[in-house]
N, C-alpha and C positions, 0 to 999 in steps of 0.2 A: 504493500500500500504506500509506503513512504517514498518508493522510487517511481511511482506513477508519474509520467509526464502529462499532467492534466491538460486537457484541451479546452476546458471551459472558458479560458480567456481568449481563445482564438476561433472558436466555432459556436454557432448557435445550436441549442438543443442537443448537446453532446450526451450520448447515453453511455454510462460507465457501469461496469459490472462490479458489484460489491457482494461477494459471496454468491448466494443464489438469487439476489435481488437486483433488478434493473431499475435505476432511477435516472430520470432525465433532469439535468440541471439547466434550466432555461434562463433564469435571471439571477446569477450568483451574487451580484453586488449592485450598488447604486448605478454604476456606469454601464450596466448590462453585460452580456456575455463576452463582448469584445473589449471591455474596459475603456471605451471611448465615447459612450453615450449614444452610440449609433449601431443599429441592427438592421440587416437587410431582410425585412419581412414585408408581405403585401396584404395580409388579411387582418390587420389590427382594426378594431372598432374606431370610427371617427366621429360618430354622433351619439350623444346620450344626454340624459338629464335626470339627476337624482331628485330634483324638485318635482318633476312630473312622473318619476318612476319609469322613464323610457330607456330601454335597452339595459336595464339593471337586472342581473341574474339573482344576486342576493346582496343583502346588507347585514352587517353585524356591528353591534355597539362595542366601543372600546372603553376600557376602564378609566382612561384619562387620555389627554392629548399627547401627541408626539409629532416630530417633524422629519424623522428619517424616512428613507425609502423602504421598499418591500423586496426582500430576496425570495426566490422561488426555486425549490428543488422537489421533484417527485410530486407527492400529494400534499405538500405543505408550503405554506407561506410563513415568512418570518419578519417581524417588525418589533419596534420598541415603543413604549409609552412611559410617562411618569407613573408612579404608583397612585392608586386611587386616593383621593383626599376628601375631607369634609369641608363645609363652608367656612370653618374657622381656621383652616390651615393656611400657612404662609404661601404666597404665590412664588416662592423660590424653593428649589430643591436640587439635590444631587443624587436622588434615589429613583432609579428607573426599573422597568420590567422588560425583559425580552420574552416575546410570545411566539409559540408555534401554533399555527392556525390551519385547520382543515381546508384544503383548497376547494373542495366541492361544495361545502356548506357554509364556510365562514366561522365555524365553531372554534373557540380557543381551546386547544388540546392541553397545553401546559405552559407554565410561565416560570421564569427565573428572575432573581433580583440581582442588580448590580449597583453597588454603593460607591459613588465617586468621592473625590476629595473636595474639590472646589464647587461651591453652590452656584447654580445658574438661575436666572429668572425663567419661569415657565413661559413657554410660547414667546420667548424673546425673539423678535423678528430678524435678528442677525443670525442666531443659532442658540441652542440650549443643550442640556445634557443628553437629549435624545437625537441630536442632529446627525450623528454618525450612523449610517445604515448598516444593517447586518450583512454578513457574508455567509454563503453556504456552499457546500459541495455535495457529493453523492452520499456522504455519511454524516457530516458534521455541520454545525452552525456556529458562527462566531458573533456574539453580541458585544456592542461597544457602548460604554457610558463615556461621553466626551468630557466628563468631569474627572476622569482618571482611572477607569477600570475597564478591562476587556476580558473575555473568557470564551472557552470552547465547550460545547455540549454536543452529544450525539442527537440523532433525530428523535430519540425517545425521551430526551430531557436529562440524561445522565451527564453530570459534569466531568470534564476531562482535565481542564486546567483553568486557572485564573491568573491574571497579571495586572498589577497596578502600575501606573505610569505618571510622570510629572505633567502638570498642566501649567498654563501661563500664570504668572503672579497676578494678584488682584489689581495692580496698577493698569492692566490692560482690560478693555471690555471683553465680555464672553463672546468673542467672535471666532469660532472654530469652523470655518466654512469647508475645510478639506473633508474628503471621504476616504475611508480605507480602500486599498486596492488589492485585489487578489491576482497573484501571478505565480503559477505552478505551485510550489510548496511554500510560498511566502505570502504573508499579509504585510502590506506596506502602509505605514502610518506617518503622520506628521506630528512630532512632539519634541520637547526639549530633551537634551541628553541627561540620563540619570547621573546623579552626582557620584556614584560609585563606579561609573564606567571609565575604562582607560581613555576614552575619547573626550571626557569632560574637561572643559576649559572654564575656569571661574570667571574669566573676562568676557565670556560669551554665555553666561549662566542662563539667560532667558531666550537664547536663540533656538530656533526650531530646525529640525533636520528630518529628512526621510529616514525611516527605520525599517529595515527588512527583518521581519519577525517570522520565525519558524511556526507554521500553522499547526503543527502537531505537538509542539512543546511550549510555545509562548516565549521562547528564548530569542534574544536579539542576535541575529546572524551578522548584520552589517549596518553601518550608519553612513549616509551619503557624505561625500566630500564637501559639497556646497550646501549652504543653508537654504531654508524655505520659509517664507512668511506664513504664519498660520491662518491668515485671511484667505489665501488662495486655494484653488482646487487643482492639484497636480493631475495630469492625465497620462494614461498609458498609450503606447503606439509602437509602430515598427519603422525604423529608418529605411531609406532606400536600399541599403544593403541587407535588410532583413533583421538587423539587430533589434531586440526589444529594448525599450527605453521609456523614461518618464520625463516630462517637461514640468519644471517648477519655477516659481518666481519669487522676487523679493521687492518690498516697497509697500507703502500704504500710510494711512493716518495713525494718530495716537502714538507716534514715535516708535513704530515697530523697529527692532534693533538690527535685523539681519542685513548684511552687506556682502558684496556691493549690490546696489539696486540694479535689477535686471532679471534676465532669464537664464536658466541652465538646462542643458540636456544631460540627464543622468542615465548611465548604462545599467541594464539588467542582464546583459550577456554573461554567460558563464565565465568566471575568472576575472571579470571586471565589474562585478555588482557594486553599485554605489559610486563608481568613478565618474568624474565629469568628462563628457565628450566635448562639449563646447560651452562657452558662456558669452552671452550678449550683454554688454554694459553700455547703455545709451550715452551719447555725448551731449554735453550742455550746449544750449543755444541761447542767444540773447533774449532775456525776458522769460525764459522757460528753463529754469535750472533743473538739474537732475536731483529731484527730491521725492519724498514718499507720497506727495499729493499730486505731482505731475505725472510720475511714472508709478502707477499703483499696481500692485500684484494681486488685485482683488477679483480676478476673473477666473473662470474655468479655463485652464491652460490647454485649449483644444489645438490640435495639430493633425497633420496627415503626412503621408510619405514625402510630400513635396515642400509644404510650408508649415511654419509655426506662426500663430496669429496673436496680436497683442494690441493694446490701446494706449494712447497718451492723452492725459486729461487736460483740462483748461490750464493755461489760456490757448494752447495750440489745438487740442482736440483732433487727434489724428489716428489713423489706422495703420498698424505696423505689420509688415509681412517679412518674415525671416526665412532663409533657406534652412530646411530641417536637417540637412546633412552637415552644414558648416556653421549655422548661426549667423551668417552674414546678412546684413540688411538688404532686402530685395526692393522694397518700396515703402515710402511713408506717404499716405494719402489723407488729405484733409477730410474730416467728417462734416465740415461746415459748408464748403463750396468746391466746385459746383455740385449740387445735389438735386434730385427729383423728390418732391414731397407731396403726398396726398393727404389733405386734412378734411375732416368732416365738418360740414356747415349745418348747424342746427336749424338755421333759417330756411335754407334751400333743401334740406333733407337729402343731401348727396355729397359726394366727394369732389373736391376742387384740386386740380393738379397745378402745382407750381414747378416748372421745369427748368433745370440748370440754373438754380438760384443760390444765393447765399442765405443760410438760415438766419444770419444776423438781420436780414431784411424782411423776414417773414413774421407777420403778426400772429400772436398766439391767441386763438379764440378762447382757450380755456383759462389762461392766466396772463392777462395783459401785462406788458412790461411797464415798469415805472420809469420815470425820467432818469436817463443816464444808464439804464440797464440794457443788456444784450442777451440774446438767447444762446446758451451753451449746450453742447451735446455731452451727456454723461451716460454712457452705457451702463445699464443696471448690472451690478456685479453678479456673476454666476448665471447670466441669462444667455450666454453666447454659445453657438453651436456651428459646426461646419457641415454643409450638405450641398451637393450638386454644384460645386464651384463657387458657392457663396459663403461668406462668414456672416451669420445671423446674430442679432442681439436686440434687446429691448431697451428703450430709453427711459431713464429716470425723468420724472415730470415735476416741475415747479420746486425743485430743490434749490433753495436760496442760501444754503450753508456756505460760509466762507471757505475758500480753498477748493471746493468742488465746482461752484458756479460763481466765480468772483464778479461782482458788479452786474448781476443778472440772475437768471434762473435757468434751469435745465429743461430740455425738451428735444424735439417737438413733442406735443402732448400725447401721452398714452400710445406711443408709436413703436412699431416694429421697424428695425433698420436692417439693411444688409449691404455688404461690400463685396464686389466681385473680386475673386482672388487674382485673376489675371489682368483685367482691365482697370480695376480700381473704381468702377462705377458705384455710386452711392445712392440708395433709394430709401425713403421712409414712407410708412403707411400707418395712419392713425387707426387704432383698434377701439372698439367699444369697451368702456371701462367695465361694464356689467350688463346683465340681461335679467329682467324681471319676468318670471314665468308663473302664470296662474292658470288653474284648470279652466278650460273653455275659452281662454283669451289668447290673442296673438302675442308673440314675444315682443317685449318692449326693450330695445337696446338703448343704453345710456352712453352718451358721449360728452366730452368737455365738462365733466363734473367730478370732483373728488367725492368718494364714497367712504363709508365706514362699515365695519362689521362687528359681530359679537365674538368674544373669546370665552365661550362657555362649553362645558362638557355635555354629554348626552343626558345628564340629569338637571341641566340648567344652572350649574354652579360656575361662578366666575373663577377662571384659573390663570389668567394672564396677569403679569406683574406691571406691564407698561401700557400707557395709553397709545403709544405708537403702534403697538400690535393690533390695535383696533381700527387702523386705517385700511385703505385699499391696497397699500404696499407700493404704489407707484411713486410716492413722494420721498421715500428714503431709499438709498442706493442698493441695499442688500436684501430687500424683502421679497425675494422670489427664489424658488428652488431652481436647480439646473434643469434645463429642458432635455428631452430625449428626441432622437430621430428614429422613426420606424419606417424603413423603406424610404420613400420620398416625402414623408410627412413629418413635420416638426410639431411637437406637443409642448406647449408652454402653459404652466399653471401659475395663477396669481394667488395672493393671500385671501382673496374673496372666494376662493374655490372655483374660479373660472378657469377652464382649460381651452385654449385656442388650438385648433389644428390648422396648420399652414401647409400649402402646397409648395415644396421647395423647388419644384420644376417650373414654377411660374415664370414665364418670359418677362412679364412686367409685374412689379409689386403693386397691384391694385386690389380692389375689393374681391375680385375673382380668386385671389390667392388665399382668401379666408375660407377654408373648407367648412369649419364649424366653430361655434362658440358654445362650449358645453359647461355644465355646472355640477358641483358636488353637493348641492343643496340650495335652499332658498337664498336669494341675494340679501345680504345684510345679516344673515343668521348662520353663515358658514365661514370656516377658517381653515386654511391649509398652507403649509410650506413644504409639501412633499410632491415629488413627481410620480407619474404612473410607472408600473412595471408590466411586462408583457409575457404571456405564455400561452401557446396553443390556441391562438385566435381570441384570447380574452385579455382585457386590461384589468389590472388591480390598482385601485387608487384609494386615498384616504383623506379624511378631514379630521378636525379636532374631535369629532363625535363618533365617527364610524369608518369602517373599512367596507368598500364596495367592490363587487365583481361586475365588470362591464362587458356586454356581449354585442355581437354584430348581428342585427336582424334585417 
């Protein structure tokens, strides 16, 4: 068993023999079977509504909220939640549950407890103790408490091992956006180095690094040479020569310490695990210094065999394309001009195209600019994906925070953006913020208006610690889960429980590219920071209240 060269990170639906039992591991981790948030399937559901009960096979109540993804192996689903609480409980916790759930019925089969060290706010919209998704293979499941504990259990719930790890000190917000990565017999995490490790350096006490952890024992096998900011989401892939590798980055707000600011390609090839293949360090430009708010490492570090993609923030606001083999800069493209942008007019009830314009000259119908302000582009952290030659992302809306949108605010409002990898063409399309669905009535799509939602569990108890968690998610940079790409379709979920399905083959980014606007429950009463998972023609998705199985009819 130990020497199996697992194919679950490179093949979808890989069937592995374990004794006399055959189990198909279809969604082993948050980033899917290929580890890159992209899977080549054609039968995934695209239309559903929990509010109306449309295309929902089953629903099951969860004991509390969580925001990690769903792992799938055989007849089981795996996810985490906070422990159940009463009305008087504090809305902060480091105590979570890992659940095994029957895939055909939604019944919770068994649960285990993981007690972390550092307390997190519940439903904190940047992340919380539940934000690391489980990993599973044909025999085991690994649950993670981002507050400082991980462990391994077999599919019957028998514990194999546990491991505690260091978390960031309290001087940093609880922003642990990274996801554990499964590669062969390793689980790769982002964490500070243990103080009793030979690699520990007191001068870099709170720096984070990729850790290669033996999935059978929980022992650290290697630590990467280059550091990795804990805000970013490193991504797995294969270089042009076939070598497996991970891209990670450094930079960001709140004085994250890792240096140098930039991107690294780290090898996973046998004999060079954790070694740096190349490092990209951006050069300073007049008026745009190399600092953590201009070059932020806060994105899903998506890449393919040809390019690595990144962004530069205000005041330049540009799209970065690097050669994946060498790390050399291929192109830096403005996200501001010239661009095509399609905005919804509430008065005319249609989209209006502004072609080859500067966003600085575009009026924002949702949030008018004040005197002296300009419109900036701030890609929402962790909303970017690569599909069909385009780099896709969602735009933060009306974020007037200093450093992110200086002397203005961010936009275009509630928009999906994309940049063509080869030509550099930039397009934006405004999306509806939400949709109200009531029995017997037509859908009511809402544009150009900030919305709010409730952060309550399935018994109506308030469980969130922060008012920002009760917004629609568009106004603050990190309040979205990472999208997934199933075949040619992009699935983007918002904190309102809205899931957009986008046609990534669309020749033009207009309203025809929006395949569906789906919901995980009634608008204003639903909360989610999780992305869907796919297996055998079904989607599995979750909100703060429940887990649902979505089918295609």
